[in-house]
Structure formats: C-alpha cells, structure tokens
Backbone as JSON Lines, residues from 0, in Angstrom:
{"i":0,"aa":"M","n":[16.81,-4.2,8.72],"ca":[15.58,-4.45,9.42],"c":[14.5,-4.78,8.41]}
{"i":1,"aa":"Q","n":[13.62,-5.73,8.77],"ca":[12.58,-6.15,7.84],"c":[11.21,-6.08,8.49]}
{"i":2,"aa":"V","n":[10.2,-5.94,7.66],"ca":[8.82,-5.92,8.1],"c":[8.42,-7.34,8.48]}
{"i":3,"aa":"D","n":[7.69,-7.5,9.59],"ca":[7.2,-8.81,9.99],"c":[6.1,-9.24,9.02]}
{"i":4,"aa":"T","n":[6.25,-10.42,8.41],"ca":[5.28,-10.91,7.45],"c":[4.73,-12.26,7.92]}
{"i":5,"aa":"P","n":[3.51,-12.63,7.47],"ca":[2.96,-13.92,7.84],"c":[3.86,-15.06,7.36]}
{"i":6,"aa":"A","n":[3.71,-16.22,8.01],"ca":[4.51,-17.4,7.65],"c":[4.36,-17.71,6.16]}
{"i":7,"aa":"G","n":[5.45,-17.99,5.51],"ca":[5.43,-18.32,4.09],"c":[5.54,-17.11,3.17]}
{"i":8,"aa":"E","n":[5.49,-15.91,3.73],"ca":[5.59,-14.7,2.92],"c":[7.05,-14.34,2.7]}
{"i":9,"aa":"I","n":[7.31,-13.65,1.62],"ca":[8.66,-13.16,1.32],"c":[8.95,-11.97,2.23]}
{"i":10,"aa":"P","n":[10.06,-11.97,2.97],"ca":[10.38,-10.81,3.81],"c":[10.65,-9.57,2.95]}
{"i":11,"aa":"I","n":[10.3,-8.41,3.49],"ca":[10.48,-7.15,2.77],"c":[11.09,-6.14,3.74]}
{"i":12,"aa":"S","n":[12.08,-5.39,3.28],"ca":[12.71,-4.39,4.13],"c":[11.84,-3.14,4.18]}
{"i":13,"aa":"Y","n":[12.03,-2.32,5.21],"ca":[11.29,-1.06,5.32],"c":[11.61,-0.15,4.13]}
{"i":14,"aa":"N","n":[12.84,-0.17,3.67],"ca":[13.23,0.64,2.51],"c":[12.47,0.19,1.27]}
{"i":15,"aa":"D","n":[12.39,-1.12,1.07],"ca":[11.67,-1.66,-0.08],"c":[10.17,-1.37,0.04]}
{"i":16,"aa":"L","n":[9.63,-1.49,1.26],"ca":[8.22,-1.18,1.5],"c":[7.92,0.27,1.11]}
{"i":17,"aa":"F","n":[8.76,1.21,1.55],"ca":[8.54,2.62,1.25],"c":[8.71,2.89,-0.25]}
{"i":18,"aa":"R","n":[9.7,2.28,-0.87],"ca":[9.91,2.47,-2.31],"c":[8.71,2.0,-3.12]}
{"i":19,"aa":"R","n":[8.2,0.83,-2.78],"ca":[7.04,0.29,-3.5],"c":[5.79,1.13,-3.23]}
{"i":20,"aa":"A","n":[5.61,1.54,-1.96],"ca":[4.44,2.36,-1.61],"c":[4.48,3.71,-2.31]}
{"i":21,"aa":"S","n":[5.65,4.29,-2.47],"ca":[5.78,5.56,-3.18],"c":[5.4,5.4,-4.65]}
{"i":22,"aa":"A","n":[5.77,4.27,-5.24],"ca":[5.39,4.01,-6.63],"c":[3.87,3.84,-6.74]}
{"i":23,"aa":"V","n":[3.26,3.16,-5.79],"ca":[1.8,3.0,-5.78],"c":[1.14,4.36,-5.61]}
{"i":24,"aa":"A","n":[1.67,5.21,-4.72],"ca":[1.12,6.54,-4.49],"c":[1.14,7.37,-5.78]}
{"i":25,"aa":"S","n":[2.24,7.32,-6.5],"ca":[2.34,8.06,-7.77],"c":[1.28,7.58,-8.75]}
{"i":26,"aa":"W","n":[1.13,6.27,-8.85],"ca":[0.14,5.7,-9.77],"c":[-1.27,6.09,-9.35]}
{"i":27,"aa":"L","n":[-1.57,6.03,-8.04],"ca":[-2.89,6.4,-7.56],"c":[-3.21,7.86,-7.87]}
{"i":28,"aa":"Q","n":[-2.23,8.74,-7.69],"ca":[-2.44,10.15,-7.99],"c":[-2.7,10.36,-9.48]}
{"i":29,"aa":"E","n":[-2.0,9.6,-10.33],"ca":[-2.23,9.68,-11.78],"c":[-3.64,9.22,-12.13]}
{"i":30,"aa":"Q","n":[-4.18,8.28,-11.34],"ca":[-5.52,7.75,-11.57],"c":[-6.61,8.63,-10.96]}
{"i":31,"aa":"G","n":[-6.22,9.68,-10.24],"ca":[-7.19,10.62,-9.68],"c":[-7.53,10.42,-8.22]}
{"i":32,"aa":"A","n":[-6.79,9.56,-7.51],"ca":[-7.04,9.37,-6.08],"c":[-6.74,10.66,-5.33]}
{"i":33,"aa":"S","n":[-7.63,11.02,-4.4],"ca":[-7.46,12.24,-3.61],"c":[-8.3,12.11,-2.35]}
{"i":34,"aa":"Q","n":[-8.37,13.17,-1.56],"ca":[-9.19,13.14,-0.35],"c":[-10.65,12.89,-0.69]}
{"i":35,"aa":"E","n":[-11.09,13.33,-1.85],"ca":[-12.47,13.15,-2.27],"c":[-12.69,11.86,-3.06]}
{"i":36,"aa":"Q","n":[-11.64,11.18,-3.42],"ca":[-11.73,9.95,-4.21],"c":[-11.04,8.81,-3.47]}
{"i":37,"aa":"P","n":[-11.78,8.05,-2.65],"ca":[-11.17,6.99,-1.84],"c":[-10.69,5.81,-2.69]}
{"i":38,"aa":"V","n":[-9.87,5.0,-2.08],"ca":[-9.27,3.83,-2.71],"c":[-9.79,2.58,-2.01]}
{"i":39,"aa":"I","n":[-10.19,1.58,-2.78],"ca":[-10.58,0.28,-2.22],"c":[-9.41,-0.67,-2.43]}
{"i":40,"aa":"I","n":[-8.99,-1.35,-1.38],"ca":[-7.88,-2.3,-1.46],"c":[-8.46,-3.7,-1.28]}
{"i":41,"aa":"A","n":[-8.39,-4.51,-2.31],"ca":[-8.92,-5.87,-2.27],"c":[-7.77,-6.85,-2.49]}
{"i":42,"aa":"L","n":[-6.98,-7.03,-1.45],"ca":[-5.83,-7.95,-1.49],"c":[-5.85,-8.81,-0.23]}
{"i":43,"aa":"R","n":[-5.27,-9.98,-0.33],"ca":[-5.16,-10.81,0.88],"c":[-4.18,-10.16,1.84]}
{"i":44,"aa":"L","n":[-4.33,-10.48,3.1],"ca":[-3.47,-9.91,4.13],"c":[-2.02,-10.31,3.86]}
{"i":45,"aa":"G","n":[-1.14,-9.34,3.84],"ca":[0.27,-9.59,3.58],"c":[0.98,-8.29,3.26]}
{"i":46,"aa":"W","n":[2.22,-8.38,2.84],"ca":[2.99,-7.17,2.59],"c":[2.43,-6.37,1.42]}
{"i":47,"aa":"E","n":[1.78,-7.03,0.46],"ca":[1.2,-6.31,-0.67],"c":[0.1,-5.37,-0.19]}
{"i":48,"aa":"Q","n":[-0.71,-5.84,0.77],"ca":[-1.77,-5.0,1.31],"c":[-1.17,-3.82,2.08]}
{"i":49,"aa":"A","n":[-0.08,-4.06,2.79],"ca":[0.59,-2.98,3.52],"c":[1.13,-1.94,2.54]}
{"i":50,"aa":"V","n":[1.7,-2.38,1.43],"ca":[2.2,-1.46,0.4],"c":[1.06,-0.62,-0.16]}
{"i":51,"aa":"A","n":[-0.07,-1.26,-0.46],"ca":[-1.21,-0.54,-1.02],"c":[-1.76,0.49,-0.02]}
{"i":52,"aa":"A","n":[-1.89,0.1,1.25],"ca":[-2.41,1.02,2.26],"c":[-1.47,2.21,2.47]}
{"i":53,"aa":"L","n":[-0.18,1.94,2.59],"ca":[0.79,3.02,2.76],"c":[0.83,3.92,1.52]}
{"i":54,"aa":"G","n":[0.73,3.32,0.35],"ca":[0.7,4.1,-0.88],"c":[-0.5,5.03,-0.93]}
{"i":55,"aa":"S","n":[-1.64,4.53,-0.48],"ca":[-2.84,5.36,-0.43],"c":[-2.66,6.52,0.54]}
{"i":56,"aa":"M","n":[-2.06,6.25,1.69],"ca":[-1.81,7.32,2.67],"c":[-0.85,8.36,2.11]}
{"i":57,"aa":"I","n":[0.2,7.91,1.44],"ca":[1.17,8.84,0.85],"c":[0.49,9.7,-0.22]}
{"i":58,"aa":"A","n":[-0.44,9.1,-0.97],"ca":[-1.16,9.82,-2.02],"c":[-2.19,10.79,-1.44]}
{"i":59,"aa":"G","n":[-2.48,10.67,-0.14],"ca":[-3.46,11.54,0.5],"c":[-4.89,11.12,0.31]}
{"i":60,"aa":"A","n":[-5.09,9.85,-0.04],"ca":[-6.44,9.35,-0.29],"c":[-6.88,8.4,0.83]}
{"i":61,"aa":"P","n":[-8.12,8.52,1.29],"ca":[-8.62,7.54,2.26],"c":[-8.76,6.19,1.58]}
{"i":62,"aa":"F","n":[-8.71,5.13,2.36],"ca":[-8.84,3.8,1.77],"c":[-9.66,2.89,2.68]}
{"i":63,"aa":"M","n":[-10.21,1.84,2.04],"ca":[-10.89,0.78,2.77],"c":[-10.31,-0.53,2.28]}
{"i":64,"aa":"A","n":[-9.83,-1.34,3.21],"ca":[-9.26,-2.64,2.86],"c":[-10.32,-3.71,3.0]}
{"i":65,"aa":"L","n":[-10.55,-4.46,1.93],"ca":[-11.47,-5.6,1.94],"c":[-10.66,-6.87,1.9]}
{"i":66,"aa":"D","n":[-11.09,-7.88,2.64],"ca":[-10.38,-9.16,2.57],"c":[-11.32,-10.3,2.35]}
C-alpha cells in the first residue's frame, strides 16, 4: 500500500513514510524540539511535508506548516 501523492511525485509506502518520519523525530528531539519548542515546516506540499509533520508529531512537538 502506498501514500497518495500529487501527480509527478515519487510514490512512498506507509512503511517508508513511518521510517523517514521516525528519523526526523529523532533529529528534532536532538535539536531540542518539545511541547514548548514548536517546529516550523517550510516545504512544498508533498510527501516530504507529510514526513516532516508526522516526524514532529512523533517527537511530541507542535508544528506549523508554511507553504
């Protein structure tokens, strides 16, 4: 099963999405992201933005996505 992506985007599986988001979460925690330290996501709409948002949620940090 794969995540629905915009036309022209590389398809990504849910397993790959979770694996990448977990790596982002670890990095965010190392950088000090927490409930008191929000994350700003400045990426174009696509699977990369989904990975960043999910990673922020896994890290326990609020986020705001800018496009």
